[in-house]
C-alpha positions as CSV (number, residue, x, y, z in Angstrom):
1,X,15.5,1.9,7.3
2,X,19.2,2.5,7.8
3,X,21.0,2.4,4.5
4,X,24.1,1.5,6.5
5,X,22.5,-1.7,7.8
6,X,21.4,-2.8,4.4
7,X,24.8,-1.9,2.9
8,X,26.6,-3.8,5.6
9,X,24.9,-7.1,4.8
10,X,25.3,-6.4,1.0
11,X,29.0,-5.7,1.4
12,X,29.8,-8.7,3.7
13,X,27.5,-11.4,2.3
14,X,25.7,-10.7,-1.0
15,X,28.2,-8.8,-3.1
16,X,31.1,-11.1,-2.4
17,X,29.0,-14.1,-3.4
18,X,27.9,-12.4,-6.7
19,X,31.6,-11.5,-7.4
20,X,32.8,-15.1,-6.7
21,X,33.5,-16.8,-10.1
22,X,33.6,-20.2,-8.4
23,X,30.0,-20.0,-7.1
24,X,27.6,-22.1,-9.1
25,X,25.2,-20.2,-11.4
26,X,22.1,-21.7,-9.7
27,X,23.3,-20.4,-6.3
28,X,24.1,-17.0,-7.8
29,X,20.5,-16.7,-9.0
30,X,19.4,-17.3,-5.4
31,X,21.8,-14.6,-4.2
32,X,20.6,-12.2,-6.8
33,X,17.0,-12.7,-5.6
34,X,18.2,-12.0,-2.1
35,X,19.8,-8.7,-3.3
36,X,16.5,-7.7,-4.9
37,X,14.8,-8.3,-1.6
38,X,17.3,-6.4,0.5
39,X,17.0,-3.4,-1.9
40,X,13.3,-3.3,-1.0
41,X,13.5,-3.4,2.8
42,X,12.3,-0.1,4.3
43,X,12.7,-0.8,8.0
44,X,15.7,-2.3,9.8
45,X,13.6,-4.6,12.0
46,X,12.1,-6.2,8.9
47,X,15.5,-7.1,7.7
48,X,16.5,-8.6,11.1
49,X,13.3,-10.7,11.0
50,X,14.5,-12.1,7.6
51,X,18.0,-12.8,8.9
52,X,16.6,-14.5,12.0
53,X,15.0,-17.2,9.8
54,X,18.5,-18.3,8.7
55,X,19.8,-18.2,12.3
56,X,16.9,-20.3,13.6
57,X,16.6,-22.7,10.7
58,X,20.2,-23.5,10.1
59,X,22.3,-22.8,13.1
60,X,25.4,-24.6,11.9
61,X,24.0,-24.8,8.3
62,X,22.4,-27.7,6.6
63,X,21.5,-26.8,3.0
64,X,23.4,-26.8,-0.3
65,X,23.7,-23.0,-0.5
66,X,25.2,-22.8,3.0
67,X,27.8,-25.5,2.3
68,X,28.7,-23.9,-1.1
69,X,29.4,-20.6,0.7
70,X,31.4,-22.3,3.4
71,X,33.5,-24.3,0.9
72,X,34.4,-21.1,-0.9
73,X,35.2,-19.1,2.3
74,X,32.2,-16.8,1.9
75,X,30.3,-15.4,4.8
76,X,26.6,-16.4,5.2
77,X,23.6,-14.8,6.8
78,X,24.1,-17.2,9.7
79,X,27.6,-16.0,10.2
80,X,26.8,-12.3,10.2
81,X,23.5,-12.3,12.2
82,X,25.1,-11.8,15.7
83,X,27.5,-9.2,14.3
84,X,24.8,-7.2,12.6
85,X,22.4,-7.4,15.6
86,X,25.1,-5.9,17.8
87,X,26.2,-3.3,15.4
88,X,22.7,-2.1,14.7
89,X,21.0,-3.1,17.9
90,X,19.0,0.2,18.2
91,X,17.2,-0.6,14.9
92,X,16.0,-4.2,15.6
93,X,12.5,-3.0,16.8
94,X,11.9,-0.8,13.8
95,X,9.4,-3.0,12.0
96,X,6.4,-2.6,9.7
97,X,3.0,-2.8,11.4
98,X,-0.5,-3.3,10.1
99,X,-1.4,0.3,10.6
100,X,1.3,1.3,8.1
101,X,-1.0,0.0,5.3
102,X,-3.4,2.9,4.6
103,X,-6.4,2.6,2.4
104,X,-5.9,4.5,-0.8
105,X,-2.1,4.4,-0.7
106,X,0.1,2.5,-3.1
107,X,2.5,-0.3,-2.2
108,X,4.8,-2.8,-4.0
109,X,4.6,-6.6,-4.0
110,X,7.8,-6.5,-2.0
111,X,6.1,-4.4,0.7
112,X,3.4,-7.0,1.0
113,X,5.7,-10.0,0.9
114,X,8.1,-8.6,3.5
115,X,5.3,-7.7,5.9
116,X,3.7,-11.1,5.6
117,X,7.2,-12.7,6.0
118,X,6.6,-15.0,3.0
119,X,9.2,-13.1,0.9
120,X,7.3,-14.4,-2.2
121,X,6.3,-11.5,-4.6
122,X,4.5,-14.0,-6.9
123,X,1.7,-14.9,-4.5
124,X,-1.8,-13.6,-4.6
125,X,-2.9,-14.4,-1.1
126,X,-0.9,-13.7,2.0
127,X,-1.7,-14.8,5.6
128,X,-0.4,-12.4,8.1
129,X,0.3,-13.8,11.6
130,X,0.1,-17.3,13.1
131,X,-2.5,-19.9,12.2
132,X,-5.4,-19.9,13.0
133,X,-5.5,-16.4,14.6
134,X,-4.3,-14.4,11.6
135,X,-3.9,-10.7,12.1
136,X,-5.0,-10.0,8.6
137,X,-5.3,-11.6,5.1
138,X,-3.8,-9.7,2.2
139,X,-5.1,-10.3,-1.3
140,X,-3.4,-9.0,-4.5
141,X,-5.9,-8.8,-7.3
142,X,-5.0,-8.3,-11.0
143,X,-8.1,-7.3,-12.9
144,X,-6.7,-7.2,-16.4
145,X,-4.4,-9.6,-18.2
146,X,-3.9,-11.7,-15.1
147,X,-3.8,-15.5,-14.7
148,X,-7.4,-15.4,-13.4
149,X,-10.3,-13.3,-14.7
150,X,-10.9,-11.4,-11.5
151,X,-13.4,-8.5,-11.8
152,X,-15.6,-6.1,-10.0
153,X,-19.2,-7.3,-9.4
154,X,-20.0,-3.8,-8.1
155,X,-17.1,-1.4,-8.9
156,X,-15.0,-0.6,-5.8
157,X,-17.5,-2.4,-3.5
158,X,-17.9,-6.1,-4.4
159,X,-15.1,-8.2,-5.9
160,X,-15.1,-11.5,-7.8
161,X,-11.7,-13.1,-6.9
162,X,-10.7,-16.6,-8.0
163,X,-9.6,-18.9,-5.3
164,X,-6.1,-20.3,-5.2
165,X,-5.7,-23.4,-7.5
166,X,-3.1,-26.0,-8.2
167,X,-3.0,-27.4,-11.7
168,X,-6.6,-26.3,-12.2
169,X,-7.7,-27.9,-9.0
170,X,-9.8,-25.2,-7.2
171,X,-9.8,-26.9,-3.8
172,X,-11.5,-24.8,-1.0
173,X,-9.4,-26.8,1.6
174,X,-6.1,-25.4,0.4
175,X,-4.7,-23.4,3.4
176,X,-5.1,-19.9,2.0
177,X,-8.6,-20.6,0.7
178,X,-9.7,-22.1,3.9
179,X,-8.3,-19.1,5.8
180,X,-10.5,-16.8,3.7
181,X,-13.6,-19.0,4.1
182,X,-13.1,-19.1,7.9
183,X,-12.0,-15.5,8.1
184,X,-14.9,-14.2,10.2
185,X,-13.8,-10.9,11.7
186,X,-10.2,-11.1,10.3
187,X,-9.8,-8.1,8.0
188,X,-9.2,-8.9,4.3
189,X,-7.0,-6.2,2.7
190,X,-7.6,-6.1,-1.0
191,X,-4.8,-4.6,-3.2
192,X,-5.5,-3.9,-6.8
193,X,-2.4,-4.6,-8.8
194,X,-1.6,-2.6,-12.0
195,X,1.9,-3.1,-13.3
196,X,4.3,-2.9,-10.3
197,X,1.9,-0.9,-8.2
198,X,-0.5,-2.4,-5.6
199,X,-3.1,0.1,-4.4
200,X,-4.9,-0.7,-1.2
201,X,-8.5,-0.5,-2.3
202,X,-10.0,-1.2,1.1
203,X,-10.8,-3.8,3.8
204,X,-13.2,-6.5,2.7
205,X,-15.1,-9.4,4.2
206,X,-15.8,-12.9,2.9
207,X,-19.4,-13.5,1.7
208,X,-19.3,-16.9,-0.1
209,X,-17.6,-18.9,-2.8
210,X,-19.2,-19.7,-6.1
211,X,-18.6,-22.8,-8.2
212,X,-18.8,-22.3,-12.0
213,X,-19.8,-25.0,-14.5
214,X,-16.2,-25.9,-15.3
215,X,-15.6,-26.4,-11.5
216,X,-13.6,-23.1,-11.2
217,X,-14.4,-21.3,-8.0
218,X,-14.3,-17.7,-6.9
219,X,-14.8,-15.7,-3.7
220,X,-17.4,-13.0,-3.4
221,X,-15.7,-10.3,-1.2
222,X,-17.7,-7.3,0.0
223,X,-16.1,-4.0,1.1
224,X,-16.6,-3.0,4.7
225,X,-18.5,0.2,5.3
226,X,-16.6,3.2,6.5
227,X,-18.3,3.3,9.8
228,X,-17.1,-0.3,10.4
229,X,-13.5,0.4,9.8
230,X,-10.9,0.9,12.5
231,X,-8.0,1.4,10.1
232,X,-6.4,4.4,8.5
233,X,-7.7,5.8,5.2
234,X,-6.5,8.6,3.0
235,X,-8.4,11.8,2.7
236,X,-8.8,11.2,-1.1
237,X,-10.2,7.7,-0.5
238,X,-12.6,9.0,2.2
239,X,-13.9,11.8,-0.1
240,X,-14.3,9.4,-3.0
241,X,-16.4,7.0,-0.9
242,X,-18.4,9.9,0.6
243,X,-19.2,11.1,-3.0
244,X,-20.4,7.6,-4.0
245,X,-22.6,7.4,-0.9
246,X,-24.1,10.8,-1.6
247,X,-24.9,9.7,-5.2
248,X,-26.7,6.6,-4.0
249,X,-28.6,8.5,-1.3
250,X,-29.8,11.1,-3.8
251,X,-32.0,8.4,-5.3
252,X,-34.0,8.1,-2.1
253,X,-37.4,9.6,-1.7
254,X,-38.0,12.4,0.8
255,X,-39.7,10.0,3.2
256,X,-36.9,7.5,3.0
257,X,-34.3,10.2,3.5
258,X,-36.2,11.6,6.6
259,X,-36.5,8.1,8.0
260,X,-32.7,7.6,7.7
261,X,-31.9,10.9,9.3
262,X,-34.1,10.1,12.3
263,X,-32.0,6.9,12.9
264,X,-28.7,8.8,12.9
265,X,-27.0,8.8,16.3
266,X,-23.6,10.4,17.1
267,X,-21.1,10.4,14.2
268,X,-18.6,7.6,13.9
269,X,-15.0,8.4,14.0
270,X,-12.3,7.2,11.6
271,X,-8.7,8.3,11.2
272,X,-8.0,10.0,7.9
273,X,-4.5,10.8,6.7
274,X,-3.2,12.9,3.8
275,X,-0.1,12.7,1.6
276,X,1.2,16.2,1.1
277,X,3.7,17.4,-1.5
278,X,6.1,20.0,-0.1
279,X,5.7,23.3,-1.8
280,X,8.3,26.1,-2.2
281,X,7.1,29.1,-0.2
282,X,9.1,31.3,-2.6
283,X,6.9,30.2,-5.5
284,X,3.7,30.9,-3.4
285,X,4.9,34.4,-2.5
286,X,6.0,35.2,-6.1
287,X,2.7,34.0,-7.6
288,X,0.7,36.1,-5.2
289,X,2.8,39.2,-5.8
290,X,2.4,38.7,-9.6
291,X,-1.4,38.7,-9.1
292,X,-1.4,42.0,-7.3
293,X,-4.6,41.1,-5.4
294,X,-6.6,40.1,-8.4
295,X,-7.7,36.5,-9.4
296,X,-5.7,35.5,-12.5
297,X,-8.7,33.6,-13.8
298,X,-11.8,35.8,-13.5
299,X,-10.0,39.1,-12.9
300,X,-12.0,40.0,-9.8
301,X,-10.5,41.6,-6.8
302,X,-9.6,39.2,-3.9
303,X,-12.8,38.7,-1.8
304,X,-11.3,39.7,1.6
305,X,-8.1,40.5,3.4
306,X,-6.1,37.6,5.0
307,X,-6.2,37.9,8.8
308,X,-2.7,36.5,9.3
309,X,-0.7,39.1,7.3
310,X,-3.2,41.6,6.0
311,X,-2.7,40.6,2.3
312,X,-5.4,40.0,-0.3
313,X,-6.7,36.5,0.1
314,X,-6.0,34.4,-3.1
315,X,-5.1,30.7,-3.3
316,X,-2.1,29.4,-5.3
317,X,-3.1,26.6,-7.7
318,X,-0.9,24.3,-9.8
319,X,-2.1,23.9,-13.3
320,X,-0.5,20.5,-13.5
321,X,-0.8,18.9,-10.0
322,X,2.4,18.1,-8.2
323,X,1.0,14.6,-7.8
324,X,0.9,14.2,-11.6
325,X,4.5,15.4,-12.0
326,X,3.8,19.1,-12.3
327,X,6.6,21.5,-11.6
328,X,6.6,23.8,-8.5
329,X,7.4,27.0,-10.5
330,X,5.8,30.2,-11.6
331,X,4.9,28.9,-15.1
332,X,2.8,26.1,-13.5
333,X,1.1,28.3,-10.8
334,X,-1.9,30.6,-10.9
335,X,-3.4,32.8,-8.1
336,X,-7.1,32.3,-7.8
337,X,-10.1,33.5,-5.8
338,X,-11.7,30.7,-3.7
339,X,-14.6,30.4,-6.1
340,X,-12.5,29.9,-9.2
341,X,-10.2,27.5,-7.3
342,X,-13.1,25.3,-6.3
343,X,-14.5,25.5,-9.8
344,X,-11.2,24.1,-11.3
345,X,-11.3,21.2,-8.8
346,X,-15.0,20.4,-8.7
347,X,-16.7,22.1,-11.7
348,X,-17.8,20.5,-14.9
């Protein structure tokens, strides 16, 4: 996203309105909400989609906020749309797409609201695309201290998610509820919300809705199997699900295991992505030089010579992972033989 494009709209519409003493407080609150939204746009095309709503809906303007701006000589989104479209025309097509949402990655409520074009960060259910052929359904589930007591039926695999209600009226015919019930092959993206972070847990499918004694209703949503996915997934998420599957299969008898193996055809293909933290090559070299060819954990000599540069093969490990805020420096690194390195990651 071009920071210049964002700043241009902020400088010409939003900031002047916030600085205007004559603008009514209730209108300023709306403008402040717009500023918060603009600060969370990540792609230029998404911002243009938002501005287009004002151009299409108002034209010459027909709401109170528009007239308040006009009466005070302030520029509006309607006024600036053509100008911005021309000035940043090369960025109009830079939009968020469904494949940008990767299983196992973390997003914000703004990311979800912007992609769904609702721009409402308070919602729990988002319909992506045009009715009735939705591209996807996004669900934001809070499992602790939320308005509804959502919970895992089977951790990570089957979710109890309360349907949308108005004034305690759990009506399955409300638009978002009906969309889930009739979802069929439409993917349901489930985000687990903790604080301000929404982690994409996986793609689920609708099973049924259950009515409780007090007439509250909830959806039973089941996670799709890996071999049924055609979406991106992080390497960490794939490995986690593979480990879970291995644990379950370990309970099978030898006969059951043999029967399953006989039914295996060619392997399914899914796309796995990894998030990588950039490491300083200077720290890697200095750590290896410090070790002088010996593992700094077990003290044994490096098991073989590296083919690429004829140096002793050791692996540089961060004591506190970079993903947990660890520093990329000599105090936080250790040179390890492959066996010790695997032990630190996977041993008891």
